[in-house]
C-alpha positions as CSV (number, residue, x, y, z in Angstrom):
1,M,27.3,-48.2,72.7
2,L,27.4,-50.8,75.4
3,K,30.7,-48.9,76.9
4,R,29.8,-50.3,80.3
5,F,31.6,-52.6,83.1
6,I,29.9,-55.0,85.3
7,L,30.6,-53.2,88.2
8,L,32.2,-54.9,91.2
9,F,29.2,-55.3,93.2
10,F,28.0,-57.6,90.2
11,V,31.2,-59.4,90.4
12,Q,31.0,-60.3,93.9
13,W,28.0,-61.2,93.6
14,I,28.6,-64.0,90.8
15,A,31.6,-65.0,93.3
16,L,29.1,-65.6,96.3
17,N,26.3,-67.4,94.2
18,S,28.5,-69.5,91.6
19,T,30.1,-73.0,91.8
20,T,33.9,-73.0,92.0
21,V,34.0,-73.8,88.4
22,F,32.9,-71.2,85.9
23,G,30.8,-72.9,83.5
24,Q,28.6,-75.1,86.0
25,M,25.3,-73.8,87.1
26,K,24.5,-73.8,90.8
27,K,20.9,-74.9,90.0
28,N,18.9,-75.9,87.2
29,N,17.1,-72.4,86.1
30,S,13.9,-72.4,83.5
31,V,14.6,-70.7,80.2
32,S,12.5,-67.8,81.4
33,E,14.4,-67.6,84.8
34,D,17.6,-67.6,82.6
35,I,16.4,-64.9,80.3
36,N,15.2,-62.8,83.4
37,L,18.4,-63.2,85.0
38,V,20.2,-61.8,82.1
39,A,18.0,-58.9,81.4
40,E,17.9,-57.9,85.3
41,R,21.9,-58.0,84.9
42,L,21.9,-55.9,81.8
43,V,19.3,-53.6,83.6
44,K,21.5,-53.2,87.1
45,T,24.6,-52.4,84.9
46,Y,22.9,-49.2,83.3
47,L,21.2,-47.9,86.3
48,Q,24.4,-47.9,87.7
49,E,25.8,-45.0,85.4
50,E,25.7,-41.4,86.8
51,V,23.3,-39.5,85.2
52,D,22.8,-35.4,85.3
53,G,19.6,-34.5,86.7
54,Q,19.6,-31.2,85.3
55,K,20.6,-32.4,81.5
56,V,17.7,-34.8,81.6
57,K,15.3,-32.2,82.8
58,K,16.3,-29.9,79.8
59,L,15.8,-32.8,78.0
60,I,12.3,-33.8,78.8
61,E,11.4,-30.1,78.5
62,N,12.8,-29.6,75.0
63,I,11.4,-32.7,73.0
64,Q,8.6,-31.8,70.5
65,P,5.3,-33.2,70.4
66,D,6.3,-35.1,67.4
67,G,9.3,-36.7,69.7
68,S,12.2,-34.9,67.8
69,W,14.8,-32.7,69.4
70,P,15.5,-28.9,67.9
71,G,19.0,-29.1,66.7
72,I,19.6,-32.4,65.9
73,D,20.3,-33.0,62.2
74,Y,18.1,-36.4,61.3
75,T,18.4,-36.2,57.4
76,T,22.4,-35.2,56.4
77,V,24.0,-38.4,55.6
78,T,27.8,-38.0,56.5
79,N,30.5,-40.6,57.8
80,G,29.3,-39.3,61.4
81,F,26.2,-39.7,62.9
82,P,24.3,-36.5,64.1
83,A,20.9,-38.3,64.6
84,G,22.7,-40.3,67.0
85,Q,22.3,-38.0,69.8
86,H,18.8,-38.5,69.5
87,L,19.1,-42.1,71.1
88,K,21.8,-40.9,73.5
89,N,19.0,-38.6,74.9
90,L,16.3,-41.4,74.9
91,R,18.8,-43.3,76.9
92,L,19.3,-40.7,79.5
93,M,15.5,-40.5,79.9
94,A,14.8,-43.6,80.2
95,M,17.5,-44.1,82.9
96,V,15.9,-41.4,85.3
97,Y,12.7,-43.3,84.6
98,A,13.4,-46.6,85.9
99,K,16.2,-45.2,88.5
100,P,14.5,-45.5,92.3
101,G,14.8,-42.1,93.7
102,T,14.7,-39.7,90.7
103,N,11.9,-37.4,90.6
104,F,10.8,-39.1,87.2
105,Y,10.9,-42.6,88.6
106,W,7.7,-44.8,86.6
107,S,6.3,-41.3,85.6
108,E,3.7,-42.2,82.7
109,K,4.3,-38.8,81.4
110,L,7.7,-39.5,81.0
111,K,7.2,-43.1,79.6
112,Q,4.9,-41.6,76.8
113,K,7.7,-39.0,75.8
114,I,9.7,-42.0,75.4
115,L,8.0,-43.6,73.6
116,Q,7.1,-40.5,71.4
117,G,10.9,-40.5,70.6
118,Y,11.2,-43.9,69.8
119,D,8.3,-43.7,67.4
120,F,9.9,-40.4,65.7
121,Y,13.3,-42.0,65.1
122,L,11.9,-45.1,63.6
123,S,9.8,-42.9,61.4
124,K,12.8,-41.2,60.0
125,N,15.3,-44.1,60.0
126,P,18.4,-41.8,59.8
127,K,21.5,-43.7,58.2
128,S,25.3,-43.1,58.2
129,K,27.9,-43.7,55.3
130,N,29.5,-45.4,58.0
131,W,28.2,-48.9,58.2
132,W,29.2,-49.4,61.9
133,Y,26.8,-46.5,62.8
134,N,23.8,-48.3,61.4
135,E,24.7,-51.8,62.3
136,I,26.5,-51.2,66.1
137,G,26.6,-48.0,67.1
138,A,22.9,-46.8,66.9
139,P,21.4,-50.2,67.8
140,Q,23.7,-50.2,70.9
141,D,22.3,-46.7,72.3
142,Y,18.5,-47.7,71.1
143,L,18.5,-51.0,73.1
144,V,19.1,-49.7,76.2
145,G,16.0,-47.6,76.5
146,L,14.0,-50.1,75.6
147,L,15.4,-52.6,78.3
148,L,15.3,-50.0,81.1
149,I,11.3,-49.7,80.3
150,K,10.5,-53.4,79.3
151,A,8.5,-54.2,82.4
152,E,5.8,-51.2,81.4
153,L,5.4,-52.1,77.9
154,P,2.8,-54.8,76.2
155,E,4.7,-57.7,74.7
156,K,3.5,-56.8,71.2
157,E,4.1,-53.1,71.5
158,L,7.7,-54.2,72.8
159,R,8.3,-56.5,69.7
160,H,7.3,-53.5,67.4
161,Y,10.1,-51.7,68.7
162,S,12.8,-54.3,69.4
163,S,12.0,-55.2,65.5
164,Y,14.7,-52.3,64.7
165,L,17.3,-54.1,66.3
166,K,18.9,-57.0,63.9
167,D,20.6,-60.2,64.8
168,L,23.7,-60.2,62.7
169,T,25.8,-62.7,63.9
170,D,25.2,-64.7,60.8
171,N,27.4,-62.1,58.9
172,Q,30.8,-63.7,58.9
173,G,32.2,-60.5,58.2
174,H,31.9,-59.4,61.7
175,R,35.2,-60.7,63.4
176,G,37.0,-59.9,66.5
177,M,35.7,-56.7,68.2
178,N,32.6,-56.2,65.8
179,R,31.4,-59.8,66.7
180,I,31.5,-59.1,70.3
181,W,29.3,-55.6,69.4
182,V,26.8,-57.6,67.4
183,S,26.6,-60.2,69.7
184,A,25.9,-58.0,72.5
185,I,22.9,-56.9,70.5
186,T,21.6,-60.1,70.0
187,I,21.8,-60.9,73.2
188,A,19.9,-57.7,74.1
189,K,17.1,-58.5,71.6
190,G,16.5,-61.9,72.6
191,C,16.2,-60.4,76.2
192,L,13.4,-57.8,74.9
193,E,11.5,-60.6,72.9
194,N,12.1,-63.3,75.5
195,D,13.7,-65.4,72.9
196,G,16.3,-67.9,74.7
197,E,17.5,-69.3,71.3
198,M,18.3,-66.1,70.3
199,I,19.9,-65.2,73.4
200,A,22.3,-68.7,73.3
201,K,22.6,-67.5,69.4
202,G,24.2,-64.6,71.0
203,F,26.1,-66.0,73.5
204,M,27.2,-68.6,71.1
205,S,28.6,-66.0,68.6
206,V,30.9,-64.4,71.6
207,A,32.2,-68.2,72.2
208,S,33.4,-68.5,68.5
209,T,35.7,-65.5,68.9
210,L,37.5,-67.5,71.3
211,V,39.6,-69.6,69.0
212,I,42.8,-69.2,67.4
213,A,42.8,-66.7,64.2
214,Q,45.5,-68.6,62.2
215,E,45.7,-67.0,58.7
216,Q,47.5,-63.7,59.0
217,G,45.2,-61.2,57.8
218,V,42.0,-63.0,60.0
219,E,41.1,-61.0,62.5
220,G,41.0,-62.0,66.2
221,I,43.2,-63.8,68.5
222,K,47.0,-64.9,67.4
223,I,48.5,-67.8,68.3
224,D,51.4,-65.7,70.2
225,N,48.7,-63.8,72.2
226,S,48.5,-60.8,70.4
227,F,45.2,-59.3,68.9
228,H,44.6,-58.2,65.5
229,Q,41.9,-56.3,64.0
230,H,41.7,-54.4,60.6
231,R,43.5,-56.6,58.5
232,P,47.0,-58.1,59.7
233,Q,47.3,-55.2,62.4
234,L,47.9,-55.4,66.3
235,Y,45.4,-53.8,68.0
236,S,45.9,-55.4,71.4
237,G,44.9,-52.0,72.7
238,G,42.3,-49.8,71.2
239,Y,40.0,-52.6,69.7
240,G,41.5,-55.6,71.5
241,M,40.9,-53.8,75.0
242,G,37.7,-53.3,73.8
243,F,37.5,-57.0,72.7
244,A,39.0,-58.2,76.3
245,E,36.5,-55.7,78.3
246,G,33.4,-56.7,76.0
247,T,34.0,-60.5,76.0
248,A,34.7,-60.7,80.0
249,N,31.3,-58.7,80.5
250,L,29.7,-61.0,78.4
251,M,30.9,-64.1,79.9
252,A,29.9,-62.9,83.4
253,L,26.5,-62.2,82.2
254,A,25.9,-65.8,81.5
255,A,27.1,-66.9,84.6
256,N,24.8,-69.4,86.5
257,T,22.4,-69.5,83.5
258,S,22.1,-72.4,80.7
259,F,23.8,-69.7,78.3
260,V,27.5,-70.5,80.2
261,K,27.8,-73.5,78.3
262,A,28.9,-71.6,75.6
263,F,32.0,-71.2,76.9
264,S,34.2,-74.5,77.5
265,K,37.6,-74.9,79.2
266,D,39.7,-74.3,76.0
267,K,37.9,-70.9,74.9
268,I,38.3,-70.0,78.6
269,R,42.2,-70.9,78.4
270,I,42.6,-69.4,74.7
271,F,40.9,-65.9,76.2
272,S,42.8,-66.0,79.5
273,N,46.1,-66.5,77.5
274,M,45.3,-63.8,75.3
275,L,45.2,-61.5,78.3
276,L,47.7,-62.8,80.9
277,Y,50.1,-63.3,77.8
278,G,49.4,-60.7,75.3
279,H,47.4,-57.7,76.6
280,Q,49.6,-57.7,80.2
281,L,52.8,-57.9,78.1
282,F,51.6,-54.9,76.6
283,S,50.8,-53.0,79.7
284,Y,52.8,-51.3,82.1
285,R,51.2,-49.8,85.3
286,S,48.1,-47.8,84.2
287,A,49.2,-47.5,80.2
288,V,49.3,-49.8,77.6
289,D,52.1,-49.5,74.5
290,F,51.0,-46.5,72.2
291,G,52.1,-49.0,69.3
292,T,49.1,-51.3,70.3
293,I,46.2,-49.2,69.7
294,G,46.2,-47.9,65.8
295,R,44.4,-44.7,65.1
296,N,42.9,-45.0,68.6
297,I,46.3,-43.0,69.2
298,A,44.3,-39.8,68.0
299,R,42.0,-40.0,71.0
300,P,42.1,-39.0,74.6
301,N,43.0,-41.4,77.1
302,A,43.6,-44.0,74.6
303,I,46.8,-45.6,76.1
304,N,44.5,-46.4,79.2
305,A,45.3,-49.9,80.3
306,I,42.7,-52.3,81.1
307,N,39.7,-51.8,83.5
308,P,40.5,-53.3,86.8
309,V,37.0,-54.7,86.9
310,T,37.6,-56.9,83.8
311,L,40.1,-58.5,86.1
312,D,37.9,-59.0,88.8
313,E,35.6,-60.8,86.2
314,M,38.2,-63.2,85.1
315,T,39.1,-64.2,88.5
316,I,35.5,-65.7,88.3
317,I,35.6,-66.9,85.0
318,D,39.2,-68.7,85.1
319,T,39.7,-69.7,88.7
320,T,42.5,-71.8,87.8
321,R,44.4,-68.4,87.3
322,A,43.0,-66.0,89.7
323,S,46.3,-65.2,91.4
324,G,47.3,-64.0,88.2
325,F,44.8,-61.3,87.6
326,K,44.6,-60.4,90.8
327,N,48.6,-59.6,90.6
328,W,47.9,-57.6,87.4
329,K,45.1,-55.7,89.2
330,A,47.5,-55.4,92.1
331,H,50.6,-53.7,89.5
332,L,47.7,-51.5,87.9
333,Q,46.9,-50.1,91.5
334,G,50.7,-49.3,91.8
335,A,51.9,-52.4,94.0
336,D,55.4,-53.0,94.0
337,F,54.8,-56.7,94.7
338,P,54.1,-59.1,93.7
339,K,55.2,-58.2,90.2
340,P,52.8,-59.7,87.6
341,F,55.4,-60.3,84.9
342,W,59.3,-60.2,83.9
343,G,61.1,-60.8,81.0
344,N,61.2,-60.4,77.3
345,S,58.6,-61.7,74.6
346,Y,58.8,-61.3,70.9
347,F,55.3,-61.6,69.1
348,W,56.4,-62.9,65.5
349,K,52.4,-62.5,64.3
350,S,52.7,-58.8,65.1
351,D,56.5,-57.7,64.5
352,I,56.6,-56.4,68.2
353,M,58.9,-57.1,71.2
354,T,58.2,-56.0,74.7
355,H,60.7,-56.4,77.9
356,H,59.5,-55.9,81.5
357,G,61.4,-55.5,84.6
358,P,60.6,-54.5,88.2
359,D,60.0,-50.8,87.6
360,Y,60.3,-50.3,83.9
361,Y,58.8,-51.4,80.4
362,L,60.5,-51.4,77.2
363,S,59.4,-52.3,73.6
364,A,60.5,-52.0,70.0
365,K,57.5,-52.3,67.1
366,V,58.5,-53.0,63.4
367,I,56.7,-53.4,60.1
368,S,56.7,-56.1,57.1
369,T,54.8,-56.9,54.2
370,R,53.2,-59.3,56.8
371,T,51.4,-56.7,58.8
372,N,49.6,-53.6,58.6
373,G,51.9,-51.1,60.5
374,T,48.9,-48.9,61.6
375,E,46.1,-46.9,60.0
376,M,44.3,-43.7,59.3
377,L,40.5,-44.1,59.2
378,N,37.6,-41.6,59.6
379,G,40.0,-38.9,60.0
380,E,41.6,-40.5,62.9
381,N,45.5,-40.4,63.2
382,L,46.1,-38.1,60.5
383,K,50.1,-37.9,61.2
384,G,50.6,-41.6,62.1
385,Y,53.0,-42.3,59.2
386,N,56.1,-43.1,61.4
387,L,54.2,-45.1,64.1
388,P,55.4,-48.7,63.5
389,L,58.9,-47.9,61.8
390,G,61.0,-48.8,64.5
391,A,58.8,-47.0,67.4
392,T,59.9,-47.6,71.3
393,N,58.0,-47.0,74.5
394,I,60.0,-46.5,77.1
395,M,58.4,-46.3,80.4
396,A,59.4,-45.8,84.2
397,T,56.1,-44.4,85.6
398,G,53.7,-45.3,82.9
399,E,52.7,-41.5,82.7
400,E,55.3,-40.5,79.9
401,Y,53.0,-40.7,76.9
402,K,49.5,-40.2,78.5
403,N,47.9,-37.9,76.0
404,I,50.8,-36.1,74.9
405,F,49.8,-36.8,71.4
406,P,48.3,-33.6,70.2
407,V,51.8,-31.9,71.0
408,W,54.0,-34.6,69.7
409,D,56.5,-33.7,66.9
410,W,55.3,-36.7,64.6
411,T,58.5,-36.5,62.7
412,R,60.2,-37.9,65.9
413,V,58.4,-41.1,67.0
414,P,60.5,-42.5,69.7
415,G,62.9,-45.0,68.0
416,T,62.3,-43.8,64.3
417,T,64.4,-42.7,61.6
418,A,63.0,-40.3,59.7
419,V,63.0,-36.8,57.7
420,M,61.8,-33.9,59.8
421,N,59.4,-33.0,57.1
422,P,55.8,-32.7,58.6
423,S,54.0,-33.7,55.4
424,A,56.5,-37.0,55.5
425,A,54.3,-38.2,58.8
426,V,51.2,-37.8,56.9
427,L,49.2,-40.8,56.9
428,P,46.7,-41.2,53.8
429,W,45.1,-44.9,54.7
430,Y,46.4,-48.0,55.9
431,H,50.2,-48.2,56.6
432,F,51.4,-51.5,54.4
433,G,54.9,-52.5,55.3
434,N,57.3,-52.9,52.1
435,N,60.2,-55.0,53.8
436,E,60.3,-59.0,53.7
437,F,63.2,-58.7,56.5
438,A,61.7,-58.2,60.0
439,G,61.8,-60.9,62.9
440,G,63.1,-61.5,66.1
441,I,64.3,-64.0,68.8
442,S,63.5,-64.3,72.5
443,D,64.7,-66.6,75.3
444,G,62.5,-65.4,77.8
445,K,65.3,-63.1,79.5
446,A,66.4,-61.6,76.5
447,G,65.8,-60.9,72.9
448,A,66.5,-59.0,69.8
449,I,64.0,-57.5,67.0
450,A,65.6,-56.2,63.5
451,Y,64.2,-54.9,60.2
452,E,65.2,-53.5,56.8
453,H,63.9,-49.8,56.5
454,S,63.1,-48.3,53.1
455,Y,60.6,-45.5,53.9
456,N,60.1,-42.0,52.5
457,G,63.2,-42.1,50.8
458,V,65.5,-42.9,53.9
459,Q,67.2,-46.5,53.9
460,A,68.5,-48.2,57.1
461,K,69.0,-51.5,59.1
462,K,67.8,-51.4,62.4
463,A,67.8,-53.6,65.5
464,Y,67.3,-53.4,69.0
465,F,68.8,-55.7,71.7
466,F,67.2,-56.2,75.1
467,V,68.8,-57.9,77.9
468,D,68.6,-57.5,81.8
469,D,67.6,-53.9,82.2
470,I,69.1,-52.3,78.7
471,M,67.6,-52.0,75.4
472,L,70.9,-51.4,73.1
473,C,69.7,-49.9,69.7
474,L,71.6,-49.9,66.5
475,G,71.3,-48.4,63.2
476,A,73.3,-48.9,60.0
477,G,73.4,-48.0,56.0
478,I,71.3,-44.8,56.8
479,N,71.2,-43.4,53.5
480,A,68.7,-40.6,52.1
481,I,69.0,-38.3,48.9
482,R,66.4,-36.0,50.2
483,T,67.4,-32.5,51.3
484,Q,65.2,-32.9,54.6
485,Q,67.0,-33.2,58.1
486,V,67.1,-36.9,58.6
487,V,66.9,-37.8,62.4
488,T,66.8,-41.0,64.7
489,S,64.6,-40.1,67.7
490,V,65.7,-41.5,71.2
491,N,62.6,-40.2,72.8
492,Q,59.9,-37.6,73.2
493,C,58.1,-37.6,76.3
494,Y,56.6,-35.4,78.8
495,L,59.0,-33.6,80.8
496,L,59.6,-35.2,84.2
497,G,61.9,-33.3,86.4
498,D,65.3,-32.3,85.6
499,I,67.3,-33.1,82.5
500,V,71.1,-33.4,82.9
501,A,73.6,-34.5,80.4
502,G,77.2,-34.9,80.2
503,G,80.2,-36.3,78.0
504,A,83.6,-37.0,78.6
505,E,84.9,-33.5,79.4
506,N,82.0,-33.3,82.0
507,V,81.3,-36.3,83.7
508,G,79.3,-34.8,86.4
509,G,76.9,-33.6,84.0
510,I,75.3,-30.2,83.6
511,K,71.3,-29.4,84.3
512,I,69.6,-28.2,81.4
513,S,67.1,-25.5,82.8
514,D,64.5,-23.2,81.4
515,S,67.4,-20.9,80.5
516,L,68.7,-23.6,78.5
517,K,66.6,-24.9,76.0
518,A,68.6,-27.2,74.2
519,I,72.1,-28.6,73.7
520,K,73.5,-29.6,70.0
521,G,76.7,-30.9,69.2
522,N,79.1,-34.1,69.3
523,N,80.2,-33.7,73.0
524,L,77.2,-35.4,74.6
525,Q,77.7,-38.8,75.9
526,W,75.0,-39.6,78.1
527,V,71.8,-37.8,79.0
528,Y,69.5,-38.5,82.0
529,H,66.1,-37.8,82.5
530,G,62.5,-39.0,84.1
531,G,64.6,-42.0,85.6
532,V,66.1,-43.2,82.2
533,G,69.4,-42.9,81.4
534,Y,70.7,-42.7,77.5
535,L,74.2,-43.7,76.6
536,F,75.7,-42.9,73.6
537,P,79.0,-45.1,73.8
538,N,80.2,-43.7,70.1
539,G,78.9,-40.0,70.5
540,G,77.1,-38.6,67.5
541,N,75.6,-35.4,66.6
542,I,73.2,-35.4,69.4
543,T,70.4,-32.7,70.2
544,V,68.7,-32.6,74.0
545,K,65.8,-30.3,74.4
546,N,63.3,-29.0,76.9
547,A,60.5,-26.8,75.5
548,V,56.9,-26.3,75.3
549,Q,55.2,-27.8,72.6
550,T,51.5,-26.7,71.4
551,G,48.9,-28.3,69.7
552,S,45.0,-29.5,69.5
553,W,43.7,-33.3,69.5
554,R,41.9,-31.7,66.0
555,S,45.6,-31.7,64.5
556,I,45.4,-35.5,64.5
557,N,41.8,-36.0,64.4
558,T,39.3,-34.2,62.2
559,T,36.7,-34.5,65.2
560,G,38.9,-33.9,67.7
561,S,38.6,-30.7,70.1
562,E,40.3,-27.6,68.7
563,E,41.3,-26.3,72.1
564,I,45.2,-25.5,72.2
565,I,47.2,-27.6,74.5
566,N,50.5,-26.8,75.6
567,K,52.9,-29.3,77.6
568,P,56.4,-29.1,78.4
569,I,58.2,-31.9,76.7
570,F,61.7,-33.6,76.9
571,S,63.4,-34.5,73.4
572,L,66.3,-36.4,72.5
573,W,67.4,-37.2,69.0
574,L,70.5,-38.1,66.7
575,N,70.8,-36.0,63.7
576,H,72.5,-37.6,60.3
577,G,72.2,-34.6,58.0
578,T,70.3,-33.4,54.9
579,A,71.8,-36.6,52.7
580,P,73.4,-39.0,54.7
581,K,75.5,-41.8,53.5
582,N,75.9,-45.0,55.2
583,D,75.7,-43.3,58.5
584,S,74.7,-45.0,61.6
585,Y,73.8,-45.0,65.3
586,C,74.5,-46.5,68.6
587,Y,72.8,-45.7,71.9
588,M,71.7,-47.5,75.3
589,V,68.3,-46.9,77.1
590,S,68.6,-48.0,80.8
591,P,65.2,-47.0,82.9
592,G,64.4,-47.4,86.4
593,K,67.4,-45.8,87.5
594,S,68.4,-42.8,89.9
595,L,71.1,-40.6,88.3
596,E,73.7,-42.0,90.6
597,S,73.1,-45.6,89.7
598,F,72.8,-44.5,86.0
599,K,76.4,-43.0,86.0
600,Q,77.7,-46.5,87.8
601,K,76.0,-48.3,84.8
602,I,77.8,-46.2,82.5
603,A,81.3,-47.0,84.2
604,A,80.2,-50.9,83.9
605,N,79.2,-50.9,80.9
606,Q,79.3,-54.3,79.2
607,F,77.9,-54.1,75.7
608,K,80.4,-54.8,73.3
609,V,79.0,-53.4,69.5
610,I,81.1,-56.2,67.2
611,K,79.6,-55.3,64.2
612,N,77.3,-52.5,62.9
613,D,76.7,-52.4,59.2
614,K,74.3,-52.9,56.4
615,D,74.9,-56.7,56.4
616,L,75.6,-57.6,59.9
617,Q,74.4,-56.0,63.2
618,V,76.3,-58.2,66.2
619,V,76.7,-57.3,70.0
620,K,77.9,-59.3,73.1
621,Y,76.7,-58.8,76.7
622,Q,78.1,-60.8,79.1
623,Q,77.3,-64.5,78.2
624,W,74.4,-63.5,75.3
625,Y,75.6,-63.2,71.8
626,F,73.3,-61.5,69.5
627,I,73.9,-61.9,65.8
628,I,71.2,-60.2,63.1
629,M,72.3,-61.3,59.5
630,Y,70.5,-59.3,56.5
631,K,72.6,-61.9,54.1
632,P,74.1,-65.2,54.9
633,S,77.5,-64.3,56.6
634,V,80.5,-65.0,59.1
635,I,81.0,-63.5,62.0
636,E,83.9,-63.8,64.7
637,I,83.1,-62.9,68.3
638,E,85.9,-63.2,70.2
639,N,86.5,-66.9,70.6
640,L,83.3,-67.7,68.7
641,K,83.3,-68.1,64.8
642,I,79.5,-68.3,63.4
643,T,78.8,-69.1,59.9
644,S,75.2,-69.1,58.5
645,D,73.7,-69.8,55.1
646,A,70.3,-68.2,55.6
647,K,69.1,-64.5,56.8
648,V,68.7,-65.0,60.6
649,V,68.0,-63.5,63.8
650,M,70.2,-65.5,66.4
651,M,71.2,-65.4,69.9
652,I,73.5,-67.4,71.8
653,E,74.1,-68.0,75.4
654,E,77.0,-69.3,76.6
655,K,76.5,-71.5,79.8
656,N,79.0,-73.8,81.6
657,N,78.6,-76.9,79.6
658,G,77.7,-75.9,76.2
659,Y,75.5,-73.2,74.4
660,Q,72.0,-72.3,73.9
661,L,71.0,-71.6,70.8
662,S,67.9,-69.5,69.3
663,V,67.4,-68.5,65.5
664,S,64.5,-67.5,63.6
665,D,63.8,-67.0,60.1
666,P,63.2,-62.9,59.7
667,T,61.9,-63.4,56.0
668,H,59.1,-65.9,57.0
669,Q,60.3,-67.8,53.5
670,Q,63.1,-69.9,54.5
671,S,62.6,-73.8,55.6
672,E,65.9,-74.3,57.2
673,V,69.3,-73.0,58.1
674,N,72.6,-74.4,58.2
675,I,75.0,-72.9,61.3
676,S,78.5,-73.8,62.0
677,I,80.3,-72.9,65.0
678,N,83.8,-73.6,66.0
679,K,83.2,-75.7,68.7
680,I,82.9,-79.6,69.1
681,L,79.3,-80.1,70.6
682,K,77.4,-83.2,71.8
683,T,74.7,-83.7,69.4
684,S,73.5,-86.9,67.6
685,T,72.5,-85.7,64.1
686,N,75.2,-83.0,63.3
687,I,78.3,-83.2,61.7
688,H,81.7,-82.5,63.3
689,G,84.8,-81.8,61.6
690,N,87.7,-79.7,62.0
691,K,86.9,-78.2,65.7
692,A,83.6,-77.2,64.5
693,T,79.9,-78.2,64.2
694,S,77.5,-77.9,61.7
695,I,73.9,-77.6,62.7
696,N,70.8,-78.1,60.2
697,I,67.6,-76.2,61.9
698,K,64.4,-76.5,60.7
699,F,62.4,-73.2,60.5
700,P,58.8,-73.6,62.1
701,Q,56.1,-73.4,59.2
702,G,52.3,-73.1,59.2
703,D,51.0,-70.6,61.9
704,N,54.2,-71.0,63.7
705,V,56.3,-69.5,60.9
706,G,58.6,-66.7,62.4
707,N,58.6,-67.8,65.7
708,S,62.2,-69.1,67.3
709,V,63.6,-72.5,67.6
710,R,65.7,-73.2,70.7
711,N,68.3,-75.6,71.4
712,F,71.0,-76.6,73.8
713,Y,74.0,-78.1,72.9
714,E,76.3,-79.6,75.3
715,N,80.2,-79.3,75.0
716,K,81.8,-82.6,73.8
717,K,84.4,-83.9,76.2
């Protein structure tokens, strides 16, 4: 796999040798000079990789006269690819052959062994049942060794070996990250064969991904700057992170050559938008939201944030936004200022909302008939059924969930309402949504997202409201006929210091120590842990727990390590009983706080829950009114009376001289909504009568269906 990054020295070299606008050449190179420049850059990146000299020495000693290695299975065809180790061995051998200063530098004897290895591999031509290894994984490793010894091979011999590599860029089935992978192979093949047209074709193939993939289900960059792979599935982490890093890598590779003309200003803009207003918004410090990484959640280090070198590359690729990428990099490295992004964002193509503050990150991910929630493929993400069912990320440090997943209780994914039965968390394949109602609204400062939940025998209406430094979570109409315990998980993260809990009778709180592993009951009203406060205004049957949890990567990934992992875990959840009927919950999360400032927040709580039932979830916070209507309804909020003839997610911000109204269609099927407000507002098209204003709003259609409409209505004097 081309799992490499253009190193910092290369980025600096581009900066010193480029014009101020990416896409222009400093000089008119010949095609052969361009080919050599691209090939040299590739070789330089390979030679910067660390190599274990003793390991390579053993490989050289153990290679058989026929070019094989003992212990490698070249014949068994499985979903994996055991023969791939042969190509990785050749790659390592070629690296010490081409790296100055090694004992094997330009060793003729070693070169012959490398070629014997290639000859044996071609004679066997091993295959996998998984197409990815055949078309991408194996070629990626295969090409590295050839590029490293290219200068020492006659052209005819080089073409013989490079014939194994196929140009698959004409296959329109390869989209998103898969297209970046096959394009990189085509570029490398062109370098090996000194074919400028093929290299140009590879770069044009990369550029073809830098468009808005409008149809839901088509993989790639979405109009809301999220990224989809594997059907309509949010993958801005995982595949999307690879797409970002791989694309920036290849764009930088083309700098100062004729190949750079593949990347127009419009394509660079689309790519930068995806990074700055998509990937960045799903990230916090050194972590990316676990709801964006699909089945990669079952791999170690899967929620690591974007590589800083990619951000260095982007300062050269898009100089107009260089400061944005520099600020993002500073944030990754722990700088307090400048902050790269504050505020609320709703991604209507992906059913997720994010909320950034100066020292925290919050999000809620839901599911619908229009999105795939997550996936289990190739034996990965075996227990991920609950991942898209209202899961929340709560981060103050960015370390809360890193590599926690082997020891998670997967029946208690944060934010979800589910049965505490491990078999119910098993994910058999793709997780297809069955609910039509799922939608959100955002004005950039505040937002709300909600959906109808009906999964594994549990029904609920779940909503999440984000404003200032608070996430308010409401659940209503919770029903189940199963006999297993039904719970709403508030959080499950690493234990990060003391847990303090309190209630009406214990305002100061008590510390939960090792000797007091858990508290259960109806007397708790708040919990504080790891710089995050949790408030339960209406109480509830709450469990807060401090315990060591055990698991292994193999438990969630059939190819993962069997090593047993033990980690101290903080857990907090609400109990709904074994057969809840019309149950509900209400809790608030306030991150980035000291214990004392959180207590002050409790005392000054400005959230008012007006309604929380199966038809309406309505809250007020300062000047904001948030309204979730699961059916056309009428609601009175203090001095406001709101009527809607459609299902809506609505937010109203009261200003000095009027009201800002934001509304969206959570079904993605309605064409318009008629809203009545008991205020006389100044409009040119809406009907006034009897101290009320009727407002007709046309919902966005096409690629913007599900996006919000926001208008300001001034008071009529």
